BAFI-3210 file (N, C-alpha, C; in Angstrom, 3 decimals, decimal comma, padded with zeros to 6 digits):
// residues 284
n [1|2|3|4|5|6|7|8|9|10|11|12|13|14|15|16|17|18|19|20|21|22|23|24|25|26|27|28|29|30|31|32|33|34|35|36|37|38|39|40|41|42|43|44|45|46|47|48|49|50|51|52|53|54|55|56|57|58|59|60|61|62|63|64|65|66|67|68|69|70|71|72|73|74|75|76|77|78|79|80|81|82|83|84|85|86|87|88|89|90|91|92|93|94|95|96|97|98|99|100|101|102|103|104|105|106|107|108|109|110|111|112|113|114|115|116|117|118|119|120|121|122|123|124|125|126|127|128|129|130|131|132|133|134|135|136|137|138|139|140|141|142|143|144|145|146|147|148|149|150|151|152|153|154|155|156|157|158|159|160|161|162|163|164|165|166|167|168|169|170|171|172|173|174|175|176|177|178|179|180|181|182|183|184|185|186|187|188|189|190|191|192|193|194|195|196|197|198|199|200|201|202|203|204|205|206|207|208|209|210|211|212|213|214|215|216|217|218|219|220|221|222|223|224|225|226|227|228|229|230|231|232|233|234|235|236|237|238|239|240|241|242|243|244|245|246|247|248|249|250|251|252|253|254|255|256|257|258|259|260|261|262|263|264|265|266|267|268|269|270|271|272|273|274|275|276|277|278|279|280|281|282|283|284]
n.u [-036,885|-035,570|-033,309|-029,730|-028,128|-027,647|-025,236|-026,605|-028,871|-030,660|-031,082|-034,089|-035,295|-037,973|-040,862|-040,264|-040,738|-038,915|-037,557|-039,577|-039,849|-037,301|-037,439|-039,367|-037,923|-035,866|-037,419|-038,432|-036,002|-035,020|-037,083|-036,952|-034,346|-034,568|-036,519|-035,182|-032,815|-033,945|-034,950|-037,545|-040,416|-040,660|-038,821|-036,656|-037,962|-038,884|-036,394|-035,073|-036,965|-036,718|-034,110|-034,563|-036,382|-034,758|-032,738|-034,165|-034,850|-032,296|-031,353|-033,337|-033,266|-030,536|-030,307|-031,962|-030,709|-028,218|-028,999|-029,901|-027,493|-025,826|-027,303|-026,539|-027,762|-026,964|-025,502|-022,722|-023,531|-025,271|-023,402|-021,775|-023,625|-023,979|-021,428|-021,284|-023,407|-022,470|-020,255|-021,452|-022,928|-020,895|-019,840|-021,972|-021,806|-019,353|-020,084|-021,799|-019,983|-018,344|-020,029|-020,275|-017,592|-017,292|-019,007|-017,598|-015,280|-016,384|-017,188|-014,739|-013,006|-014,420|-016,778|-016,025|-013,696|-015,051|-016,974|-015,258|-014,165|-013,424|-015,721|-017,741|-017,326|-018,798|-021,122|-020,230|-018,338|-015,015|-014,798|-012,705|-010,703|-010,224|-009,607|-010,213|-013,616|-016,657|-018,316|-019,504|-021,537|-021,398|-021,324|-020,595|-017,626|-015,316|-013,278|-011,258|-010,968|-008,055|-005,518|-003,515|-004,035|-006,669|-007,800|-005,476|-004,772|-007,057|-006,764|-004,523|-005,672|-007,713|-006,215|-004,684|-006,728|-007,464|-005,261|-005,483|-007,905|-007,222|-005,225|-006,818|-008,280|-006,286|-005,841|-008,303|-008,293|-006,130|-007,198|-007,026|-008,522|-008,308|-006,612|-008,245|-010,426|-009,157|-008,076|-010,439|-011,638|-009,780|-010,052|-012,725|-012,496|-010,684|-012,234|-014,389|-012,996|-012,225|-014,761|-015,490|-013,538|-014,226|-016,742|-015,955|-014,392|-016,365|-017,833|-015,953|-015,636|-018,150|-018,472|-016,103|-014,857|-016,809|-017,868|-020,347|-023,248|-024,539|-022,561|-021,970|-020,633|-018,337|-018,778|-021,059|-020,167|-018,065|-019,319|-021,079|-019,419|-017,642|-019,525|-021,165|-019,278|-018,673|-021,103|-020,905|-018,712|-019,856|-021,837|-020,158|-018,700|-020,764|-021,446|-019,018|-019,018|-021,111|-019,953|-017,779|-019,096|-020,248|-017,949|-016,958|-018,826|-018,139|-018,708|-018,007|-015,576|-012,369|-013,040|-015,653|-016,701|-017,842|-019,350|-017,649|-015,660|-017,114|-017,712|-015,105|-014,250|-015,917|-014,990|-012,352|-012,930|-014,074|-011,769|-010,174|-011,737|-011,620|-008,928|-008,947|-010,690|-009,177|-007,009|-008,213|-010,255|-009,233|-006,414|-005,563]
n.v [-003,184|-000,850|-000,613|-000,921|-003,776|-006,832|-009,402|-011,762|-011,423|-011,347|-009,078|-008,353|-006,899|-004,553|-005,123|-004,292|-002,132|-001,666|-003,772|-004,472|-002,086|-001,992|-004,248|-003,377|-001,290|-002,728|-004,170|-002,090|-001,098|-003,334|-003,670|-001,182|-001,312|-003,455|-002,448|-000,149|-001,153|-002,440|-000,407|000,538|002,513|004,704|003,403|004,716|006,192|004,250|003,319|005,543|006,020|003,683|004,034|006,260|005,281|003,311|004,880|006,216|003,985|003,074|005,226|005,218|002,559|002,185|004,274|003,381|000,995|002,008|003,634|001,682|000,359|002,391|002,824|000,785|-001,740|-004,143|-007,202|-009,509|-011,856|-010,963|-009,508|-011,590|-012,845|-010,876|-010,890|-013,470|-013,226|-011,234|-012,545|-014,707|-013,251|-012,067|-014,423|-015,265|-013,291|-013,930|-016,289|-015,261|-013,818|-015,940|-017,413|-015,630|-015,349|-018,002|-018,186|-016,637|-018,194|-020,529|-019,619|-018,799|-021,016|-023,304|-022,867|-021,111|-022,431|-024,750|-023,769|-022,880|-025,149|-027,909|-029,382|-027,529|-025,970|-025,764|-024,501|-022,139|-020,696|-019,639|-018,607|-017,954|-019,389|-017,364|-014,764|-011,465|-011,818|-011,138|-013,147|-015,769|-014,854|-012,153|-008,815|-006,103|-004,284|-003,936|-002,462|-004,001|-003,642|-002,436|-003,364|-001,693|001,125|003,059|000,849|-000,143|002,088|002,243|-000,140|000,443|002,492|001,138|-000,776|000,951|002,104|-000,055|-000,161|002,303|002,050|000,037|001,351|003,278|001,601|000,732|003,163|003,441|001,253|001,996|004,142|006,618|009,144|011,084|009,896|007,781|009,135|010,535|008,389|007,042|009,054|009,289|006,741|006,747|008,805|007,670|005,503|006,833|008,130|005,899|005,021|007,237|007,140|004,700|005,231|007,089|005,376|003,625|005,425|006,071|003,527|003,060|005,247|005,506|003,009|001,333|-000,594|-002,258|-003,298|-004,886|-005,906|-008,643|-011,633|-010,812|-008,097|-008,362|-010,024|-008,454|-006,052|-007,191|-008,302|-006,149|-004,139|-005,227|-005,420|-002,687|-001,797|-002,940|-001,546|000,985|000,510|-000,196|002,208|003,898|002,790|003,240|006,032|006,438|005,267|006,997|009,437|008,684|008,214|010,803|011,873|010,806|008,165|004,647|002,714|001,502|-001,018|-001,588|-001,763|-003,054|-002,412|-000,824|-002,760|-004,635|-003,221|-002,778|-005,419|-005,985|-004,094|-004,936|-007,355|-006,426|-005,300|-007,598|-008,995|-007,199|-007,422|-009,997|-009,491|-007,623|-009,157|-011,352|-010,287|-007,927|-008,239|-010,915]
n.w [022,385|021,923|023,423|024,036|022,593|024,298|025,193|025,126|023,714|020,752|018,237|016,654|013,860|013,188|011,032|007,609|004,806|002,868|001,383|-000,473|-001,876|-002,998|-004,679|-006,497|-007,674|-008,974|-010,794|-012,408|-013,424|-014,862|-016,752|-018,051|-019,110|-020,937|-022,725|-023,629|-024,844|-026,976|-028,432|-027,884|-027,246|-024,399|-022,821|-021,592|-019,628|-017,827|-017,042|-015,807|-013,858|-012,357|-011,356|-009,744|-007,801|-006,723|-005,576|-003,548|-002,011|-001,189|000,401|002,396|003,473|004,118|005,963|008,035|008,888|009,650|011,775|013,583|014,048|015,155|017,410|018,969|018,842|017,902|018,644|019,224|017,971|015,974|014,530|013,572|011,905|009,977|008,819|007,715|005,920|004,152|003,134|001,762|-000,075|-001,647|-002,638|-004,255|-006,185|-007,289|-008,580|-010,530|-012,193|-012,857|-014,501|-016,663|-017,519|-018,182|-020,379|-022,242|-022,434|-023,534|-026,050|-027,234|-027,046|-027,773|-029,491|-031,709|-032,891|-033,716|-035,558|-037,505|-038,494|-040,762|-041,108|-041,031|-043,208|-045,581|-044,783|-043,513|-045,258|-045,613|-043,048|-040,313|-037,716|-035,361|-032,949|-031,914|-033,085|-034,818|-035,436|-037,679|-039,401|-039,449|-040,763|-040,582|-040,148|-037,415|-034,820|-032,483|-028,878|-027,269|-024,895|-023,846|-023,056|-022,173|-020,652|-019,311|-017,772|-016,171|-014,789|-013,205|-011,684|-010,221|-008,785|-007,251|-005,761|-004,202|-002,536|-001,195|000,223|001,962|003,400|004,598|006,277|008,019|009,312|010,631|012,409|013,964|015,194|013,935|012,762|010,734|008,818|008,077|006,853|004,749|003,296|002,501|000,965|-001,157|-002,236|-003,145|-005,036|-006,898|-007,745|-008,998|-011,041|-012,505|-013,429|-014,988|-017,025|-018,143|-019,216|-021,148|-022,715|-023,698|-025,253|-027,221|-028,318|-029,470|-031,269|-032,810|-033,163|-034,019|-032,364|-030,898|-028,984|-030,764|-032,330|-033,030|-031,464|-030,143|-029,446|-027,780|-025,647|-024,707|-023,773|-021,977|-019,952|-019,169|-018,696|-016,669|-014,674|-014,418|-013,358|-010,832|-009,828|-009,683|-007,749|-005,610|-005,287|-004,509|-002,011|-000,706|-000,593|001,211|003,487|003,799|004,417|006,823|008,326|008,481|010,152|012,521|012,996|013,570|015,264|016,485|017,403|016,526|013,451|011,219|008,952|007,428|006,900|005,387|003,027|002,174|001,678|-000,497|-002,345|-002,791|-003,995|-006,393|-007,490|-007,979|-009,845|-011,981|-012,726|-013,821|-015,973|-017,428|-018,297|-019,702|-021,388|-022,587|-023,034|-023,841]
ca.u [-036,214|-034,857|-032,148|-028,564|-028,190|-026,765|-024,558|-027,500|-030,118|-030,520|-031,983|-034,975|-035,842|-039,398|-041,158|-039,822|-041,262|-037,839|-037,322|-040,589|-039,469|-036,138|-037,892|-040,011|-036,858|-035,208|-038,357|-038,435|-034,709|-034,948|-038,019|-036,398|-033,181|-035,041|-037,168|-034,189|-031,930|-034,695|-035,441|-038,989|-040,789|-040,808|-037,811|-035,864|-038,764|-038,807|-035,023|-034,832|-037,852|-036,097|-032,990|-035,110|-036,912|-033,605|-032,076|-034,992|-034,718|-030,969|-031,303|-034,207|-032,818|-029,243|-030,527|-032,536|-029,686|-027,212|-029,581|-029,879|-026,104|-025,350|-028,047|-025,943|-028,732|-026,378|-024,503|-021,738|-024,219|-025,715|-022,193|-021,390|-024,595|-023,644|-020,212|-021,648|-024,259|-021,632|-019,425|-022,273|-023,262|-019,742|-019,758|-022,967|-021,260|-018,316|-020,764|-022,242|-018,858|-017,882|-020,899|-019,941|-016,291|-017,513|-019,577|-016,501|-014,436|-017,084|-017,143|-013,391|-012,309|-015,235|-017,680|-015,349|-012,972|-015,985|-017,557|-014,217|-013,627|-013,733|-017,096|-018,651|-016,831|-019,864|-022,086|-019,570|-017,141|-014,092|-014,724|-011,433|-010,611|-009,426|-010,276|-011,668|-014,463|-018,074|-019,059|-019,465|-022,552|-021,265|-021,004|-019,975|-016,278|-015,129|-011,925|-011,296|-010,375|-006,694|-005,276|-002,541|-004,573|-007,566|-007,880|-004,288|-004,901|-008,091|-006,184|-003,707|-006,569|-008,381|-005,218|-004,353|-007,860|-007,367|-004,243|-005,962|-008,929|-006,491|-004,591|-007,893|-008,594|-005,222|-006,117|-009,443|-007,866|-005,219|-007,961|-006,560|-009,698|-007,917|-006,125|-009,429|-011,206|-008,368|-008,013|-011,738|-011,825|-008,950|-010,642|-013,902|-012,023|-010,128|-013,348|-015,125|-012,144|-012,365|-016,050|-015,439|-012,747|-014,954|-017,754|-015,238|-014,016|-017,575|-018,171|-014,998|-015,920|-019,351|-018,383|-014,922|-014,460|-018,000|-018,052|-021,641|-023,865|-024,967|-021,394|-021,716|-020,311|-017,308|-019,411|-021,970|-019,402|-017,289|-020,172|-021,649|-018,444|-017,188|-020,671|-021,568|-018,262|-018,875|-022,226|-020,409|-017,890|-020,803|-022,418|-019,115|-018,407|-021,887|-021,285|-017,855|-019,431|-021,871|-018,996|-017,022|-019,946|-020,374|-016,664|-016,859|-019,728|-017,607|-019,095|-016,990|-014,505|-011,463|-013,656|-016,940|-016,676|-018,016|-019,853|-016,454|-015,019|-017,931|-017,501|-013,722|-014,252|-016,566|-014,124|-011,241|-013,497|-014,173|-010,397|-009,722|-012,492|-011,102|-007,673|-009,330|-011,220|-008,093|-006,202|-008,976|-011,040|-008,446|-005,030|-005,411]
ca.v [-003,038|000,414|-000,598|-001,570|-005,229|-007,538|-010,542|-012,909|-011,003|-011,166|-008,022|-008,662|-005,620|-004,484|-005,325|-003,177|-002,091|-001,356|-004,835|-004,381|-000,928|-002,405|-005,152|-002,535|-000,580|-003,674|-004,463|-000,939|-001,043|-004,410|-003,345|-000,061|-001,751|-004,265|-001,561|000,755|-001,901|-002,811|000,844|000,617|003,776|004,832|002,640|005,619|006,593|003,144|003,232|006,625|005,788|002,650|004,636|007,144|004,443|002,664|005,880|006,386|002,775|003,023|006,199|004,787|001,317|002,461|005,100|002,575|000,079|002,817|004,025|000,520|000,090|003,424|002,650|-000,375|-002,827|-005,356|-007,863|-010,293|-012,827|-010,224|-009,198|-012,806|-013,080|-009,915|-011,340|-014,607|-012,734|-010,548|-013,557|-015,431|-012,313|-011,989|-015,716|-015,261|-012,443|-014,739|-017,214|-014,459|-013,571|-017,232|-017,749|-014,760|-015,792|-019,298|-017,944|-016,201|-019,369|-021,432|-019,041|-018,739|-022,306|-024,378|-022,508|-020,572|-023,498|-025,671|-023,106|-022,715|-026,460|-028,395|-029,877|-026,394|-025,136|-025,532|-023,561|-020,860|-020,682|-018,538|-018,196|-018,384|-019,578|-016,277|-013,887|-011,302|-011,945|-010,878|-014,352|-016,110|-014,164|-010,704|-008,065|-004,813|-004,344|-003,223|-002,471|-004,497|-002,792|-002,824|-003,324|-000,701|002,470|003,306|-000,299|-000,204|003,176|001,844|-001,167|001,159|003,221|000,225|-001,329|002,027|002,266|-001,132|000,233|003,420|001,599|-000,688|002,382|003,844|000,618|000,834|004,357|003,178|000,350|002,755|005,276|007,840|009,526|011,829|008,922|007,059|009,977|010,791|007,139|006,805|010,063|008,908|005,540|007,188|009,577|006,734|004,754|007,696|008,297|004,656|005,034|008,260|006,641|003,630|005,894|007,634|004,237|003,175|006,407|005,870|002,239|003,201|006,262|005,401|001,621|000,594|-001,717|-002,062|-004,524|-005,682|-006,324|-010,072|-012,247|-010,032|-006,931|-008,738|-010,484|-007,324|-005,166|-007,959|-008,428|-004,851|-003,398|-005,798|-004,987|-001,263|-001,675|-003,260|-000,417|002,040|000,132|-000,090|003,624|004,434|002,341|003,934|007,404|006,353|005,015|008,236|010,388|008,205|008,449|012,243|012,162|010,203|006,770|003,592|002,681|000,383|-002,301|-001,772|-001,105|-004,065|-001,796|-000,476|-003,994|-005,251|-002,470|-003,031|-006,752|-005,862|-003,321|-005,804|-008,301|-005,706|-005,192|-008,898|-009,283|-006,371|-008,010|-011,070|-008,887|-006,995|-010,200|-012,219|-009,535|-006,923|-008,591|-012,175]
ca.w [021,099|021,818|024,293|023,448|022,592|025,216|024,580|025,045|023,080|019,309|017,793|015,533|013,400|012,900|009,599|006,769|003,437|001,925|000,388|-001,528|-002,690|-003,784|-005,742|-007,513|-008,389|-009,880|-011,877|-013,316|-014,101|-015,850|-017,831|-018,799|-019,876|-022,065|-023,690|-024,211|-025,736|-028,169|-029,034|-027,698|-026,611|-022,953|-022,094|-020,749|-018,477|-016,877|-016,553|-014,854|-012,724|-011,540|-010,631|-008,710|-006,722|-006,093|-004,735|-002,353|-001,209|-000,575|001,488|003,479|004,104|004,747|007,145|009,110|009,397|010,342|013,055|014,470|014,423|016,070|018,645|019,646|018,933|017,337|019,476|018,480|017,127|014,792|013,766|012,841|010,825|008,921|008,135|006,871|004,833|003,167|002,482|000,794|-001,149|-002,544|-003,328|-005,338|-007,243|-007,945|-009,486|-011,675|-013,091|-013,364|-015,632|-017,795|-018,015|-018,815|-021,707|-023,109|-022,655|-024,451|-027,398|-027,784|-027,055|-028,350|-030,590|-032,890|-033,594|-034,365|-036,723|-038,525|-038,853|-042,113|-041,127|-041,197|-044,309|-046,563|-044,216|-043,217|-046,094|-045,390|-041,650|-039,748|-036,266|-034,798|-031,992|-031,819|-034,260|-034,568|-035,762|-039,111|-040,205|-039,269|-041,977|-040,279|-039,594|-036,155|-034,277|-031,103|-027,848|-026,921|-023,449|-023,382|-023,193|-021,049|-019,743|-018,456|-016,795|-015,222|-013,924|-012,224|-010,783|-009,293|-007,869|-006,308|-004,848|-003,229|-001,555|-000,373|001,166|003,001|004,226|005,417|007,318|009,021|010,099|011,500|013,480|014,826|015,721|013,281|011,986|009,537|007,840|007,605|005,941|003,542|002,534|001,871|-000,083|-002,302|-002,837|-003,904|-006,185|-007,879|-008,314|-009,926|-012,221|-013,270|-014,123|-016,025|-018,147|-018,817|-020,044|-022,310|-023,555|-024,389|-026,289|-028,302|-028,952|-030,297|-032,316|-033,663|-033,408|-034,467|-031,449|-030,262|-028,474|-031,917|-033,104|-032,905|-030,182|-029,448|-028,841|-026,699|-024,486|-024,189|-022,978|-020,878|-018,870|-018,669|-018,191|-015,391|-013,713|-014,182|-012,431|-009,494|-009,383|-009,313|-006,462|-004,599|-005,049|-003,733|-000,630|-000,143|-000,276|002,461|004,561|003,983|005,133|008,202|009,000|008,748|011,266|013,734|013,158|013,561|016,257|016,187|017,770|015,859|012,132|010,174|007,717|006,654|006,440|004,341|001,791|001,758|001,050|-001,805|-003,237|-003,186|-004,955|-007,662|-008,008|-008,490|-011,067|-013,065|-013,201|-014,730|-017,196|-018,182|-018,939|-020,603|-022,369|-023,315|-023,341|-024,582]
c.u [-035,342|-033,600|-030,978|-028,639|-027,223|-026,173|-025,494|-028,781|-029,889|-031,555|-032,777|-035,612|-037,341|-039,641|-040,839|-040,425|-040,158|-037,500|-038,323|-040,266|-038,270|-036,508|-038,573|-038,964|-036,169|-036,109|-038,382|-037,128|-034,604|-035,863|-037,480|-035,211|-033,604|-035,664|-036,155|-033,300|-032,623|-035,367|-036,960|-039,314|-040,942|-039,791|-037,012|-036,641|-038,745|-037,424|-034,747|-035,750|-037,295|-034,935|-033,490|-035,627|-035,771|-032,876|-032,841|-034,840|-033,380|-030,864|-032,139|-033,691|-031,470|-029,430|-031,066|-031,491|-028,615|-027,733|-029,586|-028,468|-025,594|-026,114|-027,601|-026,956|-028,154|-025,341|-023,568|-022,397|-024,733|-024,523|-021,734|-022,346|-024,353|-022,434|-020,503|-022,496|-023,428|-020,762|-020,220|-022,703|-022,114|-019,570|-020,761|-022,500|-020,147|-018,955|-021,315|-021,114|-018,287|-018,720|-020,548|-018,578|-016,415|-018,106|-018,496|-015,570|-015,075|-016,999|-015,757|-012,759|-013,099|-016,003|-016,941|-014,506|-013,894|-016,587|-016,547|-013,635|-014,053|-015,176|-018,109|-018,305|-017,921|-020,840|-021,478|-018,255|-016,302|-013,989|-013,479|-011,510|-009,675|-010,279|-009,509|-012,369|-015,901|-018,922|-019,112|-020,448|-022,431|-020,835|-020,248|-018,602|-016,208|-013,666|-011,985|-010,620|-009,004|-006,444|-004,472|-002,979|-005,402|-007,688|-006,683|-004,333|-005,938|-007,600|-005,343|-004,580|-007,208|-007,406|-004,812|-005,479|-007,898|-006,354|-004,758|-007,046|-008,295|-005,808|-005,618|-008,259|-007,542|-005,442|-007,267|-009,043|-006,957|-005,882|-007,431|-007,640|-009,322|-007,419|-007,282|-010,179|-010,448|-008,300|-009,313|-011,992|-011,024|-009,525|-011,858|-013,474|-011,482|-011,233|-014,145|-014,314|-012,218|-013,655|-016,071|-014,666|-013,464|-016,072|-017,113|-014,832|-015,216|-017,947|-017,238|-015,290|-017,115|-019,106|-017,229|-014,530|-015,601|-018,232|-019,309|-022,138|-024,272|-023,804|-021,047|-021,314|-019,247|-017,922|-020,282|-021,214|-018,586|-018,147|-020,823|-020,691|-018,034|-018,339|-021,136|-020,561|-018,411|-020,039|-021,772|-019,500|-018,786|-021,423|-021,390|-018,774|-019,518|-021,765|-020,103|-018,190|-020,222|-020,926|-018,169|-017,832|-020,125|-019,086|-016,500|-017,777|-019,269|-018,049|-017,867|-015,948|-013,565|-012,073|-014,925|-016,941|-016,920|-018,553|-018,693|-015,815|-015,792|-017,721|-016,080|-013,597|-014,790|-015,660|-012,925|-011,710|-013,613|-012,796|-009,954|-010,437|-011,959|-009,785|-007,955|-009,864|-010,109|-007,291|-006,997|-009,671|-010,168|-007,114|-004,924|-006,249]
c.v [-001,791|000,472|-001,273|-003,074|-005,797|-008,737|-011,713|-012,596|-010,699|-010,152|-008,471|-007,355|-005,703|-004,724|-004,077|-003,280|-001,899|-002,497|-004,808|-003,216|-001,272|-003,331|-004,378|-001,791|-001,498|-004,034|-003,327|-000,849|-002,103|-004,126|-002,214|-000,452|-002,547|-003,378|-000,657|000,039|-002,303|-001,614|000,950|001,874|003,626|004,014|003,510|006,041|005,506|003,092|004,300|006,508|004,739|003,183|005,527|006,340|003,752|003,628|006,103|005,184|002,723|003,999|005,722|003,577|001,518|003,262|004,304|001,659|000,842|003,246|002,881|000,225|001,105|003,403|001,451|-001,496|-004,162|-005,930|-008,695|-011,312|-012,166|-009,893|-010,407|-013,080|-012,117|-010,386|-012,527|-014,151|-012,062|-011,543|-014,325|-014,529|-012,209|-013,299|-015,780|-014,387|-013,163|-015,689|-016,487|-014,289|-014,872|-017,664|-016,915|-015,099|-017,145|-019,161|-017,517|-017,361|-020,307|-020,923|-019,173|-020,114|-023,385|-023,939|-022,064|-021,623|-024,467|-025,053|-022,928|-024,038|-026,862|-028,878|-028,764|-025,533|-024,821|-024,470|-022,176|-020,789|-019,432|-018,062|-018,790|-018,474|-018,518|-015,435|-012,574|-011,458|-011,635|-012,115|-014,583|-015,338|-012,648|-010,024|-006,767|-005,014|-003,539|-003,317|-002,954|-003,528|-003,337|-002,584|-002,112|000,721|002,746|002,092|-000,409|000,886|002,815|000,752|-000,528|001,893|002,286|-000,398|-000,286|002,226|001,149|-000,821|001,339|002,988|000,772|000,287|003,048|002,901|000,630|002,050|004,152|002,311|001,073|003,985|006,612|008,288|010,240|010,888|008,135|007,875|010,234|009,541|006,831|007,793|009,702|007,683|005,893|007,928|008,659|005,908|005,568|007,984|007,069|004,669|006,069|007,806|005,515|004,198|006,463|006,513|003,719|004,133|006,267|004,577|002,342|004,105|006,050|003,966|000,761|-000,659|-001,462|-003,384|-005,459|-006,171|-007,766|-010,500|-011,458|-008,826|-007,295|-009,203|-009,347|-006,445|-005,906|-007,986|-007,072|-004,026|-003,901|-005,417|-003,499|-000,992|-001,943|-002,157|000,740|001,762|000,267|001,349|004,281|004,047|003,035|005,377|007,428|006,157|006,270|009,260|009,973|008,441|009,922|012,662|011,521|008,778|005,868|003,803|001,545|-000,978|-002,594|-001,029|-002,103|-003,470|-001,390|-001,733|-004,630|-004,550|-002,685|-004,409|-006,657|-005,143|-004,150|-006,866|-007,664|-005,558|-006,486|-009,246|-008,460|-006,914|-009,153|-010,540|-008,301|-008,039|-010,919|-011,431|-008,619|-007,455|-009,810|-012,188]
c.w [021,036|022,672|023,608|023,597|023,608|024,512|024,371|024,286|021,609|018,854|016,572|015,068|013,156|011,410|008,785|005,374|002,413|000,973|-000,765|-002,460|-003,568|-004,925|-006,863|-008,337|-009,390|-011,055|-012,894|-014,096|-015,188|-017,038|-018,697|-019,650|-021,107|-023,143|-024,390|-025,205|-027,029|-028,837|-029,000|-026,892|-025,102|-022,153|-021,145|-019,506|-017,400|-016,232|-015,495|-013,636|-011,782|-010,729|-009,494|-007,519|-005,981|-005,159|-003,440|-001,430|-000,481|000,595|002,678|004,217|004,792|006,032|008,313|009,728|010,168|011,713|014,051|014,957|015,434|017,391|019,445|019,859|018,464|018,294|018,604|017,559|015,848|013,907|012,963|011,688|009,669|008,124|007,219|005,682|003,749|002,420|001,429|-000,357|-002,148|-003,300|-004,479|-006,498|-008,001|-008,951|-010,717|-012,684|-013,640|-014,562|-016,860|-018,384|-018,714|-020,203|-022,690|-023,434|-023,673|-025,887|-028,003|-027,962|-027,779|-029,602|-031,846|-033,598|-034,319|-035,623|-037,854|-039,000|-040,265|-042,213|-041,392|-042,415|-045,331|-046,075|-044,012|-043,975|-045,815|-043,957|-041,006|-038,225|-035,684|-033,855|-031,928|-033,157|-033,874|-034,828|-037,257|-039,974|-040,131|-040,560|-041,679|-039,650|-038,296|-035,750|-032,838|-030,139|-027,463|-025,435|-023,012|-023,712|-021,958|-020,130|-018,804|-017,385|-015,736|-014,279|-012,830|-011,209|-009,760|-008,310|-006,828|-005,297|-003,815|-002,144|-000,638|000,612|002,280|003,953|005,137|006,559|008,412|009,920|011,069|012,681|014,473|015,440|015,199|012,295|010,689|008,446|007,246|006,561|004,644|002,673|001,821|000,741|-001,330|-003,007|-003,683|-005,163|-007,275|-008,535|-009,311|-011,184|-013,114|-014,079|-015,240|-017,248|-018,880|-019,694|-021,305|-023,261|-024,342|-025,520|-027,490|-029,055|-029,893|-031,502|-033,284|-034,023|-033,940|-033,626|-030,626|-029,693|-029,604|-032,769|-032,784|-031,510|-029,431|-028,749|-027,654|-025,463|-023,872|-023,291|-021,814|-019,690|-018,302|-018,098|-016,837|-014,311|-013,404|-013,247|-011,004|-008,952|-008,943|-007,951|-005,344|-004,269|-004,236|-002,266|000,042|000,228|001,026|003,644|004,849|004,775|006,591|008,982|009,358|009,899|012,570|013,981|013,084|014,671|015,889|016,494|016,967|014,528|011,000|008,882|006,822|006,080|005,291|003,003|001,274|001,109|-000,376|-002,797|-003,694|-004,181|-006,336|-008,306|-008,668|-009,791|-012,235|-013,599|-014,166|-016,042|-018,057|-018,950|-020,021|-021,713|-023,218|-023,841|-024,243|-025,866]
res [x|x|x|x|x|x|x|x|x|x|x|x|x|x|x|x|x|x|x|x|x|x|x|x|x|x|x|x|x|x|x|x|x|x|x|x|x|x|x|x|x|x|x|x|x|x|x|x|x|x|x|x|x|x|x|x|x|x|x|x|x|x|x|x|x|x|x|x|x|x|x|x|x|x|x|x|x|x|x|x|x|x|x|x|x|x|x|x|x|x|x|x|x|x|x|x|x|x|x|x|x|x|x|x|x|x|x|x|x|x|x|x|x|x|x|x|x|x|x|x|x|x|x|x|x|x|x|x|x|x|x|x|x|x|x|x|x|x|x|x|x|x|x|x|x|x|x|x|x|x|x|x|x|x|x|x|x|x|x|x|x|x|x|x|x|x|x|x|x|x|x|x|x|x|x|x|x|x|x|x|x|x|x|x|x|x|x|x|x|x|x|x|x|x|x|x|x|x|x|x|x|x|x|x|x|x|x|x|x|x|x|x|x|x|x|x|x|x|x|x|x|x|x|x|x|x|x|x|x|x|x|x|x|x|x|x|x|x|x|x|x|x|x|x|x|x|x|x|x|x|x|x|x|x|x|x|x|x|x|x|x|x|x|x|x|x|x|x|x|x|x|x|x|x|x|x|x|x|x|x|x|x|x|x]
***
């Protein structure tokens, strides 16, 4: 198991406890989120505990996989399995967002017109077929989010980050280590700027626009879509930081760099999803 992999030998890793640790982290995060959103005591403790366990798991599991890769234990067959695994993972993420976009489509195209129809006039008198809306039973007024402000800036940031990660890839393929590192650094910086602006946007939405998770169907779909995407940007930025640190240590060659490619695929996927969010959630 400790020798470099040959073309005819498939590396089988030793049993690992990290998947169990990761499952525990997800359980704590989910429990903490549910308790926090419902203002139940100790929710924050579960949430921060989940983040702590998740951080330990990421360092441990990433470190083990990186060690196996740098030890040349992976042959072409393992490389193909990694590529298929990443492709199916991104496909599963596409299905997640398809479900969320589908929920928004159902609300805007089917539910609201039906609730505002003449058949429902007795039940929901005065409710109009318009978007955005909190729903027929909503009482608190709110201000919807507009596209041409922070969302437009964030769109520019993410599109620019897609260009910088591609430029970094060109540097890697051309064996230009400095270009690779600079491109990755710029990509991480743009991703963190995006997250910072989204946090600022959320704070403004809560404090000045009265837009909350409890603000009817508009608030719930807005935070569901943008929040889930923000989680993916956070995950992508974390992976990019790992790749940047590895590049600074001299990892990756023009021939062997699938870890970089996998993260680049994921980052481009995040870019494309944001374009859909910008058009459907903010603009239309």
